[in-house]
C-alpha positions, 0 to 999 in steps of 0.5 A: 489491492495492487500498486504499482508506480516507478520512482528514481529507474526501480519500478515498485509493485505494493500488493496489499492484502487486510486480514480483518483482527476481529473475525467477520469485521470487513475493513472498508475499500477508503481505508485498504488504500489510504493504507496502501497509497501510506505505505507507498509513499515510504517506499517512496521516500525511503527510495528519494533518500 
């Protein structure tokens, strides 16, 4: 999954991949998207600090 966003004159690309902790268990795409968005939001907050 790739998220690209711009904040404070900076363009950020986040590439998020999931490696399941248990073989054969793949997290749902909704869960993966939520985690990627949370990571992107955390980065925005650090840039804006």
